C-alpha positions as a Python dict, from the first residue, in 0.01 Angstrom:
ca = {
    (1, 'M'): (0, 0, 0),
    (2, 'H'): (158, 129, 321),
    (3, 'R'): (39, 23, 665),
    (4, 'R'): (-30, 384, 762),
    (5, 'T'): (-298, 393, 490),
    (6, 'V'): (-462, 88, 647),
    (7, 'S'): (-448, 251, 989),
    (8, 'A'): (-610, 566, 855),
    (9, 'A'): (-895, 366, 706),
    (10, 'L'): (-944, 181, 1033),
    (11, 'T'): (-948, 507, 1227),
    (12, 'L'): (-1232, 629, 1008),
    (13, 'L'): (-1423, 309, 1082),
    (14, 'I'): (-1378, 344, 1455),
    (15, 'A'): (-1471, 711, 1452),
    (16, 'A'): (-1792, 628, 1271),
    (17, 'G'): (-1875, 373, 1542),
    (18, 'A'): (-1899, 97, 1282),
    (19, 'A'): (-1897, -252, 1424),
    (20, 'H'): (-1906, -402, 1075),
    (21, 'A'): (-1782, -240, 758),
    (22, 'S'): (-2019, -134, 485),
    (23, 'D'): (-1941, -163, 116),
    (24, 'T'): (-1816, 198, 107),
    (25, 'A'): (-1588, 175, 411),
    (26, 'L'): (-1334, -79, 293),
    (27, 'P'): (-959, -29, 325),
    (28, 'P'): (-817, 117, 3),
    (29, 'Q'): (-623, -196, -87),
    (30, 'L'): (-944, -400, -95),
    (31, 'Q'): (-1153, -169, -311),
    (32, 'D'): (-1140, -420, -598),
    (33, 'F'): (-1213, -712, -368),
    (34, 'D'): (-1568, -782, -489),
    (35, 'A'): (-1453, -824, -847),
    (36, 'Y'): (-1161, -1038, -732),
    (37, 'V'): (-1380, -1280, -533),
    (38, 'E'): (-1630, -1303, -818),
    (39, 'G'): (-1341, -1397, -1045),
    (40, 'V'): (-1233, -1665, -799),
    (41, 'R'): (-1588, -1795, -773),
    (42, 'K'): (-1618, -1832, -1149),
    (43, 'Q'): (-1270, -1976, -1199),
    (44, 'F'): (-1329, -2256, -947),
    (45, 'D'): (-1703, -2306, -1011),
    (46, 'V'): (-1810, -2221, -655),
    (47, 'P'): (-2178, -2123, -610),
    (48, 'G'): (-2124, -1922, -292),
    (49, 'I'): (-1843, -1769, -85),
    (50, 'A'): (-1852, -1573, 241),
    (51, 'V'): (-1553, -1369, 363),
    (52, 'A'): (-1470, -1168, 672),
    (53, 'V'): (-1153, -975, 759),
    (54, 'V'): (-1071, -842, 1105),
    (55, 'K'): (-790, -598, 1186),
    (56, 'D'): (-693, -446, 1520),
    (57, 'G'): (-1014, -561, 1683),
    (58, 'Q'): (-1244, -426, 1412),
    (59, 'V'): (-1430, -603, 1133),
    (60, 'V'): (-1322, -430, 812),
    (61, 'L'): (-1494, -662, 567),
    (62, 'E'): (-1783, -902, 612),
    (63, 'R'): (-1996, -1015, 320),
    (64, 'G'): (-2120, -1291, 94),
    (65, 'F'): (-2088, -1361, -276),
    (66, 'G'): (-2303, -1581, -497),
    (67, 'V'): (-2583, -1811, -389),
    (68, 'R'): (-2655, -2058, -112),
    (69, 'E'): (-2752, -2327, -362),
    (70, 'M'): (-2694, -2346, -735),
    (71, 'N'): (-2991, -2260, -957),
    (72, 'K'): (-3174, -2101, -663),
    (73, 'P'): (-3199, -1726, -592),
    (74, 'A'): (-3118, -1707, -217),
    (75, 'Q'): (-2795, -1510, -177),
    (76, 'V'): (-2502, -1582, 53),
    (77, 'D'): (-2454, -1307, 311),
    (78, 'A'): (-2243, -1253, 622),
    (79, 'N'): (-2488, -1453, 834),
    (80, 'T'): (-2515, -1757, 607),
    (81, 'L'): (-2418, -2073, 794),
    (82, 'F'): (-2162, -2311, 647),
    (83, 'A'): (-2009, -2630, 783),
    (84, 'I'): (-1670, -2517, 914),
    (85, 'A'): (-1563, -2883, 946),
    (86, 'S'): (-1211, -2918, 1090),
    (87, 'N'): (-1200, -2553, 1191),
    (88, 'T'): (-1402, -2697, 1481),
    (89, 'K'): (-1078, -2845, 1615),
    (90, 'A'): (-969, -2505, 1748),
    (91, 'F'): (-1295, -2487, 1946),
    (92, 'T'): (-1220, -2827, 2097),
    (93, 'A'): (-870, -2712, 2193),
    (94, 'A'): (-1016, -2391, 2340),
    (95, 'S'): (-1268, -2592, 2542),
    (96, 'L'): (-990, -2800, 2695),
    (97, 'S'): (-800, -2479, 2768),
    (98, 'I'): (-1098, -2334, 2956),
    (99, 'L'): (-1119, -2649, 3168),
    (100, 'A'): (-743, -2646, 3226),
    (101, 'D'): (-758, -2284, 3347),
    (102, 'E'): (-1032, -2391, 3590),
    (103, 'G'): (-820, -2678, 3722),
    (104, 'K'): (-1064, -2944, 3603),
    (105, 'L'): (-798, -3114, 3395),
    (106, 'S'): (-444, -3076, 3273),
    (107, 'L'): (-335, -3117, 2913),
    (108, 'D'): (-66, -3348, 3055),
    (109, 'D'): (-321, -3581, 3217),
    (110, 'R'): (-330, -3934, 3087),
    (111, 'V'): (-643, -3991, 2884),
    (112, 'I'): (-724, -4299, 3092),
    (113, 'E'): (-749, -4076, 3401),
    (114, 'H'): (-1063, -3928, 3245),
    (115, 'L'): (-1180, -4222, 3034),
    (116, 'P'): (-1068, -4542, 3214),
    (117, 'W'): (-1202, -4760, 2932),
    (118, 'F'): (-992, -4584, 2664),
    (119, 'R'): (-768, -4818, 2465),
    (120, 'M'): (-538, -4785, 2166),
    (121, 'S'): (-412, -5092, 1980),
    (122, 'D'): (-80, -5068, 2166),
    (123, 'A'): (-65, -5102, 2546),
    (124, 'Y'): (218, -4851, 2586),
    (125, 'V'): (39, -4588, 2377),
    (126, 'T'): (-279, -4648, 2578),
    (127, 'Q'): (-92, -4590, 2903),
    (128, 'E'): (105, -4285, 2788),
    (129, 'M'): (-150, -4104, 2571),
    (130, 'R'): (-200, -3757, 2721),
    (131, 'V'): (-485, -3517, 2658),
    (132, 'R'): (-243, -3297, 2462),
    (133, 'D'): (-162, -3591, 2233),
    (134, 'L'): (-527, -3610, 2129),
    (135, 'L'): (-485, -3270, 1963),
    (136, 'A'): (-143, -3296, 1801),
    (137, 'H'): (-168, -3563, 1525),
    (138, 'R'): (128, -3765, 1654),
    (139, 'S'): (-42, -4076, 1795),
    (140, 'G'): (100, -4329, 1548),
    (141, 'L'): (-233, -4360, 1366),
    (142, 'G'): (-211, -4324, 989),
    (143, 'L'): (-362, -4041, 787),
    (144, 'G'): (-737, -4039, 847),
    (145, 'A'): (-723, -4374, 1025),
    (146, 'G'): (-1064, -4488, 1144),
    (147, 'D'): (-1251, -4212, 964),
    (148, 'L'): (-1488, -4462, 804),
    (149, 'L'): (-1637, -4504, 1152),
    (150, 'Y'): (-1814, -4171, 1098),
    (151, 'W'): (-1750, -4067, 736),
    (152, 'P'): (-1961, -4011, 529),
    (153, 'G'): (-2217, -4075, 804),
    (154, 'T'): (-2268, -4383, 1023),
    (155, 'D'): (-2495, -4493, 1305),
    (156, 'Y'): (-2212, -4529, 1557),
    (157, 'T'): (-2214, -4301, 1864),
    (158, 'T'): (-1917, -4089, 1968),
    (159, 'E'): (-1829, -4341, 2237),
    (160, 'D'): (-1873, -4631, 1994),
    (161, 'V'): (-1617, -4471, 1765),
    (162, 'A'): (-1373, -4409, 2050),
    (163, 'R'): (-1406, -4763, 2186),
    (164, 'R'): (-1322, -4908, 1844),
    (165, 'L'): (-983, -4737, 1849),
    (166, 'K'): (-842, -5046, 2021),
    (167, 'D'): (-868, -5229, 1688),
    (168, 'V'): (-739, -4952, 1460),
    (169, 'P'): (-376, -5042, 1381),
    (170, 'L'): (-93, -4797, 1436),
    (171, 'T'): (126, -4739, 1131),
    (172, 'G'): (384, -4507, 1284),
    (173, 'S'): (567, -4452, 1610),
    (174, 'F'): (403, -4276, 1902),
    (175, 'R'): (499, -3905, 1895),
    (176, 'G'): (734, -3990, 1611),
    (177, 'Q'): (581, -3809, 1313),
    (178, 'Y'): (283, -3610, 1191),
    (179, 'A'): (-24, -3789, 1054),
    (180, 'Y'): (-352, -3599, 1051),
    (181, 'D'): (-644, -3772, 1220),
    (182, 'N'): (-999, -3687, 1321),
    (183, 'I'): (-1095, -3971, 1548),
    (184, 'L'): (-889, -3856, 1848),
    (185, 'Y'): (-1070, -3523, 1851),
    (186, 'G'): (-1382, -3728, 1916),
    (187, 'V'): (-1201, -3870, 2219),
    (188, 'A'): (-1112, -3514, 2324),
    (189, 'Q'): (-1482, -3431, 2304),
    (190, 'L'): (-1554, -3713, 2550),
    (191, 'V'): (-1282, -3584, 2785),
    (192, 'I'): (-1448, -3240, 2780),
    (193, 'E'): (-1783, -3396, 2864),
    (194, 'Q'): (-1636, -3601, 3149),
    (195, 'A'): (-1446, -3308, 3301),
    (196, 'S'): (-1725, -3052, 3263),
    (197, 'G'): (-2026, -3268, 3341),
    (198, 'Q'): (-2198, -3130, 3031),
    (199, 'S'): (-2257, -3252, 2681),
    (200, 'Y'): (-2015, -3098, 2435),
    (201, 'A'): (-2305, -2916, 2268),
    (202, 'Q'): (-2403, -2758, 2600),
    (203, 'F'): (-2045, -2667, 2682),
    (204, 'L'): (-1985, -2493, 2350),
    (205, 'Q'): (-2313, -2304, 2372),
    (206, 'Q'): (-2270, -2186, 2730),
    (207, 'R'): (-1895, -2132, 2745),
    (208, 'I'): (-1805, -2011, 2395),
    (209, 'F'): (-2094, -1935, 2157),
    (210, 'A'): (-2313, -1736, 2399),
    (211, 'P'): (-2034, -1533, 2566),
    (212, 'L'): (-1888, -1434, 2228),
    (213, 'G'): (-2229, -1347, 2085),
    (214, 'M'): (-2210, -1618, 1819),
    (215, 'R'): (-2589, -1633, 1805),
    (216, 'G'): (-2626, -1811, 1472),
    (217, 'T'): (-2363, -2079, 1528),
    (218, 'R'): (-2482, -2438, 1568),
    (219, 'F'): (-2310, -2735, 1732),
    (220, 'N'): (-2363, -2953, 1426),
    (221, 'S'): (-2604, -3002, 1138),
    (222, 'D'): (-2854, -3181, 1363),
    (223, 'A'): (-2897, -2853, 1554),
    (224, 'L'): (-2987, -2649, 1245),
    (225, 'R'): (-3333, -2494, 1254),
    (226, 'P'): (-3586, -2484, 968),
    (227, 'R'): (-3555, -2108, 918),
    (228, 'D'): (-3176, -2091, 948),
    (229, 'N'): (-2988, -1916, 669),
    (230, 'V'): (-2783, -2219, 559),
    (231, 'A'): (-2566, -2285, 255),
    (232, 'T'): (-2598, -2612, 65),
    (233, 'G'): (-2278, -2800, -14),
    (234, 'H'): (-2189, -2889, -373),
    (235, 'A'): (-1977, -3167, -517),
    (236, 'K'): (-1877, -3267, -867),
    (237, 'A'): (-2020, -3613, -930),
    (238, 'D'): (-1750, -3830, -1086),
    (239, 'F'): (-1526, -3523, -1052),
    (240, 'K'): (-1717, -3362, -1341),
    (241, 'D'): (-2072, -3236, -1290),
    (242, 'L'): (-2142, -2992, -1006),
    (243, 'Q'): (-2452, -3077, -807),
    (244, 'P'): (-2594, -3012, -458),
    (245, 'A'): (-2466, -3261, -202),
    (246, 'P'): (-2682, -3408, 76),
    (247, 'R'): (-2633, -3248, 417),
    (248, 'M'): (-2413, -3468, 632),
    (249, 'T'): (-2368, -3480, 1008),
    (250, 'W'): (-2069, -3549, 1228),
    (251, 'H'): (-2293, -3631, 1524),
    (252, 'N'): (-2052, -3903, 1635),
    (253, 'V'): (-1725, -3708, 1617),
    (254, 'S'): (-1843, -3347, 1646),
    (255, 'G'): (-1527, -3248, 1833),
    (256, 'A'): (-1336, -3295, 1509),
    (257, 'G'): (-1560, -3105, 1272),
    (258, 'G'): (-1926, -3059, 1353),
    (259, 'I'): (-1981, -2683, 1386),
    (260, 'Y'): (-2189, -2472, 1146),
    (261, 'S'): (-2110, -2100, 1159),
    (262, 'S'): (-2108, -1776, 958),
    (263, 'V'): (-1835, -1524, 883),
    (264, 'H'): (-2023, -1278, 1106),
    (265, 'D'): (-1993, -1509, 1406),
    (266, 'M'): (-1644, -1628, 1317),
    (267, 'S'): (-1528, -1265, 1315),
    (268, 'R'): (-1598, -1259, 1688),
    (269, 'W'): (-1405, -1582, 1732),
    (270, 'M'): (-1104, -1445, 1541),
    (271, 'N'): (-1100, -1115, 1732),
    (272, 'M'): (-1104, -1302, 2063),
    (273, 'Q'): (-815, -1519, 1947),
    (274, 'L'): (-614, -1217, 1830),
    (275, 'A'): (-680, -1044, 2166),
    (276, 'G'): (-516, -1328, 2357),
    (277, 'G'): (-841, -1478, 2481),
    (278, 'M'): (-1006, -1146, 2573),
    (279, 'F'): (-1345, -1027, 2449),
    (280, 'T'): (-1615, -774, 2532),
    (281, 'D'): (-1942, -925, 2649),
    (282, 'A'): (-2295, -804, 2576),
    (283, 'K'): (-2276, -562, 2872),
    (284, 'G'): (-1957, -403, 2743),
    (285, 'T'): (-1740, -569, 3007),
    (286, 'Q'): (-1400, -715, 2925),
    (287, 'Q'): (-1394, -1089, 2982),
    (288, 'R'): (-1138, -1365, 2934),
    (289, 'L'): (-1227, -1693, 2764),
    (290, 'F'): (-896, -1865, 2836),
    (291, 'S'): (-556, -1759, 2967),
    (292, 'E'): (-290, -1608, 2748),
    (293, 'E'): (-58, -1885, 2863),
    (294, 'R'): (-294, -2148, 2728),
    (295, 'Q'): (-326, -1961, 2401),
    (296, 'Q'): (49, -1955, 2355),
    (297, 'E'): (55, -2330, 2410),
    (298, 'M'): (-219, -2381, 2150),
    (299, 'W'): (-17, -2167, 1910),
    (300, 'S'): (316, -2346, 1967),
    (301, 'V'): (442, -2629, 1748),
    (302, 'I'): (406, -2971, 1906),
    (303, 'T'): (440, -3181, 1593),
    (304, 'P'): (666, -3066, 1307),
    (305, 'I'): (524, -3117, 957),
    (306, 'P'): (751, -3179, 655),
    (307, 'I'): (727, -2880, 420),
    (308, 'P'): (586, -3001, 89),
    (309, 'K'): (721, -2891, -246),
    (310, 'P'): (486, -2638, -409),
    (311, 'A'): (252, -2809, -655),
    (312, 'V'): (343, -2557, -925),
    (313, 'P'): (620, -2293, -947),
    (314, 'E'): (360, -2016, -920),
    (315, 'L'): (302, -2115, -556),
    (316, 'E'): (666, -2084, -453),
    (317, 'A'): (593, -1747, -288),
    (318, 'A'): (350, -1917, -48),
    (319, 'K'): (600, -2183, 65),
    (320, 'P'): (661, -2152, 442),
    (321, 'N'): (995, -2162, 619),
    (322, 'F'): (849, -2364, 903),
    (323, 'L'): (538, -2578, 938),
    (324, 'G'): (391, -2760, 1234),
    (325, 'Y'): (80, -2842, 1432),
    (326, 'G'): (-8, -2713, 1777),
    (327, 'E'): (-338, -2772, 1955),
    (328, 'G'): (-615, -2739, 1699),
    (329, 'W'): (-409, -2504, 1481),
    (330, 'T'): (-153, -2528, 1202),
    (331, 'L'): (149, -2302, 1253),
    (332, 'S'): (355, -2161, 966),
    (333, 'D'): (487, -1833, 830),
    (334, 'Y'): (436, -1601, 534),
    (335, 'R'): (660, -1308, 444),
    (336, 'G'): (822, -1302, 785),
    (337, 'R'): (500, -1323, 986),
    (338, 'K'): (374, -1616, 1186),
    (339, 'L'): (47, -1763, 1061),
    (340, 'V'): (-200, -1947, 1283),
    (341, 'S'): (-447, -2121, 1057),
    (342, 'H'): (-663, -2421, 977),
    (343, 'T'): (-873, -2553, 694),
    (344, 'G'): (-1194, -2751, 697),
    (345, 'G'): (-1333, -3005, 454),
    (346, 'W'): (-1687, -3144, 454),
    (347, 'P'): (-1885, -3316, 179),
    (348, 'G'): (-1966, -3020, -44),
    (349, 'M'): (-1797, -2744, 160),
    (350, 'V'): (-1442, -2630, 239),
    (351, 'S'): (-1313, -2338, 445),
    (352, 'R'): (-1007, -2166, 587),
    (353, 'V'): (-935, -1954, 895),
    (354, 'T'): (-607, -1759, 903),
    (355, 'L'): (-471, -1541, 1184),
    (356, 'V'): (-163, -1316, 1169),
    (357, 'P'): (-106, -1235, 1538),
    (358, 'Q'): (173, -983, 1477),
    (359, 'Q'): (-62, -774, 1261),
    (360, 'K'): (-382, -842, 1463),
    (361, 'L'): (-522, -964, 1130),
    (362, 'G'): (-771, -1244, 1070),
    (363, 'V'): (-935, -1386, 756),
    (364, 'I'): (-1220, -1636, 734),
    (365, 'V'): (-1333, -1780, 399),
    (366, 'L'): (-1630, -2018, 379),
    (367, 'T'): (-1732, -2186, 53),
    (368, 'N'): (-2006, -2425, -58),
    (369, 'A'): (-1798, -2633, -297),
    (370, 'E'): (-1499, -2865, -256),
    (371, 'V'): (-1222, -2660, -418),
    (372, 'G'): (-949, -2549, -178),
    (373, 'G'): (-800, -2327, -446),
    (374, 'A'): (-1091, -2086, -397),
    (375, 'F'): (-1041, -2024, -24),
    (376, 'N'): (-665, -2013, -69),
    (377, 'A'): (-679, -1756, -350),
    (378, 'V'): (-908, -1530, -147),
    (379, 'T'): (-703, -1566, 172),
    (380, 'M'): (-373, -1492, 1),
    (381, 'R'): (-518, -1184, -169),
    (382, 'V'): (-615, -1044, 173),
    (383, 'L'): (-281, -1131, 332),
    (384, 'D'): (-92, -959, 52),
    (385, 'A'): (-311, -651, 84),
    (386, 'F'): (-237, -607, 454),
    (387, 'L'): (127, -720, 451),
    (388, 'D'): (235, -480, 175),
    (389, 'A'): (331, -776, -45),
    (390, 'P'): (376, -763, -422),
    (391, 'R'): (55, -843, -607),
    (392, 'T'): (43, -1211, -710),
    (393, 'D'): (-216, -1372, -933),
    (394, 'W'): (-320, -1632, -678),
    (395, 'T'): (-627, -1729, -878),
    (396, 'A'): (-409, -1837, -1169),
    (397, 'A'): (-158, -2007, -938),
    (398, 'Y'): (-415, -2222, -760),
    (399, 'A'): (-597, -2292, -1086),
    (400, 'A'): (-269, -2427, -1225),
    (401, 'A'): (-225, -2647, -917),
    (402, 'L'): (-580, -2780, -953),
    (403, 'A'): (-527, -2856, -1321),
    (404, 'K'): (-207, -3042, -1239),
    (405, 'S'): (-379, -3257, -976),
    (406, 'K'): (-658, -3342, -1220),
    (407, 'D'): (-404, -3431, -1488),
    (408, 'K'): (-228, -3663, -1243),
    (409, 'S'): (-557, -3831, -1154),
    (410, 'D'): (-636, -3883, -1522),
    (411, 'E'): (-289, -4023, -1582),
    (412, 'D'): (-324, -4263, -1287),
    (413, 'W'): (-650, -4393, -1433),
    (414, 'R'): (-491, -4441, -1775),
    (415, 'K'): (-216, -4646, -1611),
    (416, 'H'): (-474, -4863, -1437),
    (417, 'V'): (-652, -4924, -1768),
    (418, 'E'): (-329, -4999, -1954),
    (419, 'A'): (-215, -5247, -1688),
    (420, 'R'): (-551, -5422, -1670),
    (421, 'A'): (-583, -5781, -1782),
    (422, 'A'): (-927, -5722, -1929),
    (423, 'N'): (-976, -6082, -2038),
    (424, 'A'): (-902, -6228, -1696),
    (425, 'P'): (-1236, -6278, -1518),
    (426, 'P'): (-1269, -6384, -1153),
    (427, 'S'): (-1150, -6741, -1100),
    (428, 'R'): (-1455, -6830, -894),
    (429, 'P'): (-1827, -6784, -963),
    (430, 'L'): (-1963, -6456, -828),
    (431, 'S'): (-2153, -6643, -559),
    (432, 'A'): (-1820, -6739, -401),
    (433, 'Y'): (-1751, -6375, -314),
    (434, 'A'): (-2103, -6301, -188),
    (435, 'R'): (-2096, -6318, 189),
    (436, 'T'): (-2058, -6111, 505),
    (437, 'Y'): (-1710, -5982, 583),
    (438, 'R'): (-1593, -5833, 911),
    (439, 'D'): (-1323, -5578, 976),
    (440, 'P'): (-1198, -5561, 1336),
    (441, 'W'): (-1254, -5186, 1375),
    (442, 'Y'): (-1527, -5100, 1124),
    (443, 'G'): (-1757, -5399, 1161),
    (444, 'D'): (-1955, -5584, 896),
    (445, 'I'): (-1947, -5523, 521),
    (446, 'V'): (-2180, -5733, 311),
    (447, 'V'): (-2131, -5847, -49),
    (448, 'E'): (-2461, -5965, -196),
    (449, 'Q'): (-2541, -6126, -528),
    (450, 'A'): (-2809, -5934, -718),
    (451, 'K'): (-2962, -6008, -1058),
    (452, 'D'): (-2701, -5803, -1242),
    (453, 'G'): (-2395, -5883, -1032),
    (454, 'L'): (-2243, -5821, -690),
    (455, 'V'): (-2335, -5533, -458),
    (456, 'M'): (-2123, -5413, -163),
    (457, 'R'): (-2291, -5259, 140),
    (458, 'F'): (-2124, -5107, 447),
    (459, 'T'): (-2373, -5204, 717),
    (460, 'R'): (-2317, -4895, 936),
    (461, 'T'): (-2288, -4643, 650),
    (462, 'P'): (-2608, -4588, 449),
    (463, 'D'): (-2433, -4402, 165),
    (464, 'L'): (-2173, -4672, 100),
    (465, 'V'): (-2370, -4906, -125),
    (466, 'G'): (-2250, -4982, -474),
    (467, 'K'): (-2226, -5228, -759),
    (468, 'M'): (-1910, -5437, -789),
    (469, 'E'): (-1780, -5478, -1143),
    (470, 'P'): (-1516, -5741, -1225),
    (471, 'W'): (-1186, -5571, -1311),
    (472, 'Q'): (-926, -5845, -1340),
    (473, 'H'): (-874, -6179, -1169),
    (474, 'E'): (-989, -6140, -805),
    (475, 'T'): (-1009, -5760, -824),
    (476, 'F'): (-1339, -5574, -860),
    (477, 'V'): (-1428, -5206, -886),
    (478, 'V'): (-1701, -5089, -650),
    (479, 'R'): (-1889, -4787, -786),
    (480, 'W'): (-2097, -4623, -516),
    (481, 'N'): (-2457, -4535, -598),
    (482, 'E'): (-2398, -4188, -451),
    (483, 'R'): (-2179, -4053, -730),
    (484, 'W'): (-2101, -3726, -548),
    (485, 'L'): (-1886, -3922, -301),
    (486, 'N'): (-1608, -3953, -562),
    (487, 'A'): (-1473, -4253, -375),
    (488, 'D'): (-1492, -4557, -605),
    (489, 'A'): (-1253, -4827, -492),
    (490, 'F'): (-1071, -5141, -596),
    (491, 'V'): (-1167, -5452, -397),
    (492, 'T'): (-920, -5739, -419),
    (493, 'F'): (-985, -6082, -271),
    (494, 'S'): (-720, -6337, -185),
    (495, 'L'): (-807, -6706, -198),
    (496, 'D'): (-680, -7003, -2),
    (497, 'A'): (-560, -7331, -153),
    (498, 'D'): (-918, -7455, -173),
    (499, 'G'): (-1032, -7150, -369),
    (500, 'K'): (-1221, -7000, -77),
    (501, 'V'): (-1201, -6628, -1),
    (502, 'R'): (-947, -6569, 274),
    (503, 'E'): (-947, -6188, 288),
    (504, 'G'): (-1060, -5877, 105),
    (505, 'R'): (-863, -5553, 74),
    (506, 'M'): (-975, -5216, -60),
    (507, 'E'): (-810, -4905, -202),
    (508, 'A'): (-952, -4579, -338),
    (509, 'I'): (-899, -4553, -713),
    (510, 'S'): (-847, -4179, -750),
    (511, 'P'): (-578, -3977, -570),
    (512, 'L'): (-841, -3701, -549),
    (513, 'T'): (-1063, -3910, -319),
    (514, 'D'): (-1087, -3763, 31),
    (515, 'F'): (-841, -3932, 268),
    (516, 'S'): (-1124, -3996, 516),
    (517, 'F'): (-1231, -4284, 292),
    (518, 'D'): (-957, -4493, 455),
    (519, 'F'): (-1045, -4812, 269),
    (520, 'Q'): (-679, -4917, 272),
    (521, 'D'): (-695, -4979, 648),
    (522, 'L'): (-973, -5238, 621),
    (523, 'R'): (-906, -5611, 656),
    (524, 'L'): (-1219, -5791, 538),
    (525, 'K'): (-1236, -6142, 682),
    (526, 'P'): (-1524, -6375, 589),
    (527, 'V'): (-1763, -6430, 877),
    (528, 'E'): (-1791, -6802, 937),
    (529, 'E'): (-2145, -6933, 939),
    (530, 'E'): (-2254, -7055, 1278),
    (531, 'K'): (-2301, -7430, 1290),
    (532, 'P'): (-2635, -7559, 1417),
    (533, 'K'): (-2628, -7657, 1781),
    (534, 'S'): (-2657, -8031, 1835),
}
C-alpha cells in the first residue's frame, strides 16, 4: 500500500472533523485489522486487547477487542484502563524534563544534591550518580536488582526502597554496560517530588494528565475508582491454566511502573510526543509540555544494548541494526526508520508503546494477559501497514518463539529432574533449617516448621508464602501458595563444620519466571538469637 493512499484516508478523516476514527473510517491497509487482532487474541489466549494508532496528529484507530475479564461479559473498549507498567518510565523522564526546562534541576545534577541521604553500595557510584543515570540502566546494578523490595507487593515505602539501595550489591561497572532495573526509577520519583514540592501523583495529574486531557488515567492501582472501566489481569498458573490475577500495586516504586491508562488517553500522550512536546489544550491553544531539546535527549541513546539473536528465523525481519536505551525509552530501528518504544510487564498484563517519529506514527497495544507475542504481533502488523513493508505472518512468528521458550523451560526442568539425587534427603532434621534469616537489603525471611514440613515466608511480601519440599541434600524447592506467580525457587543451605546453617541461597527454577523475582541476589544469614541480659 502506498503512502499516498494513507494520506488520502487521513484527509477524509480530517475533513469529516473526526477526532477518533470510527469502524468505517479506517485506512485501507487496516481494513482486515479486526480479524487479525481476533486471530492474535485466540492464538495467544488473551482475554482482552486494546489498540490505538495515531498518524500525523490524528487518531486513525482506537478500539478494544475481547473482554475485561475471562468468563464475564464486560467488553474491552478504547477507554478501558490497563496497567501500563514500565511504560510509566517515559512519564517519569518527561516529568524530569519539565522540571529541567523550568530550571528546578538539571539531568546532570548529582542525585545527592537532591537527596542527601541517597547511597549506593559503592562510595564512588554514590558520589557520581547523576539524575540522568537513574533513567539509563547503567548503574552497575544487575538485571532487576532489588525488585523484591516491591515485587509482587510489599509494605515498604518508596523511600524505604530507595534507602535500602546501599545494601544491594553492584554486579557490573558504573556506566559500563546495560542492565535493566526498576528501583532507580523509584529514586527518580523522589527527585521529582523534592524538586517540585509535590507528590509524584499530584505532579503527574497537574502537569501531564490534566493538560493532555488524559481524564481516565490513574497514578496507580490505589487511585482506581469503584466505577472505573478497568481490565483484570490474567496469568497462567503453573504456566498452564489461565486465570484472573489479583490486582497488584506499585505504590512504593510508582515512578517505574504504576500508571493505569487507556488507549484513548495514551493516544494523546503519543501525539504530544510525536509533535515534539506540543499539544492543544482544552481551549484550543497550542501548549508545550517540554522543550524539543529535552525530547531529543530522551530519544538519544545513552546506554547501548547488545542486539540479541532472533529467537526463531521467522523474526529475522524484526532484528534491529542498532539498539539502545535513552531516558525512559528504548531506541532501535525497523526498515530504515528509527523506533522509539517501550514495553510494560505487570502481573497479568503486558503492553507496548511504539513511536516512528519520521512517519509521525504511534501504536499502543494494551493486553490483559502475560504474553508479549500478542502485543508484538499487533504492533508489527501496524508498522508494516504504514511503512509499505511486505506482509509477514507475525502471529505465526511470535507463536513459534513462544513455543521455543516453553520447550526450553520444559527441557531445563527435565535436566533438573535427571540430575537430582532423589534418595539424598537433608542431612539435618527439618527443625535445623527452621529459623529467621536476614538479607542485608530485603530484610527478614522466615522458615517455619509446620505439621507437614517447612514453610517459607517473606515477612514484607504477603504473597510470598510457600511450602518447602526437600529436593536433594541441603536443597529444597519452595512452591508458593499463589500459583499464578510462576516463581517457584530452589533454596540451598550451606552448613558449617558443626552442621549449623551458615547461609541460604535462592534461584528461580524456570527461565520463564519474571526477572523481578531476583531471588539470586539474596544472601540469607541466620539471625542469631539474642542472649538474655544478665
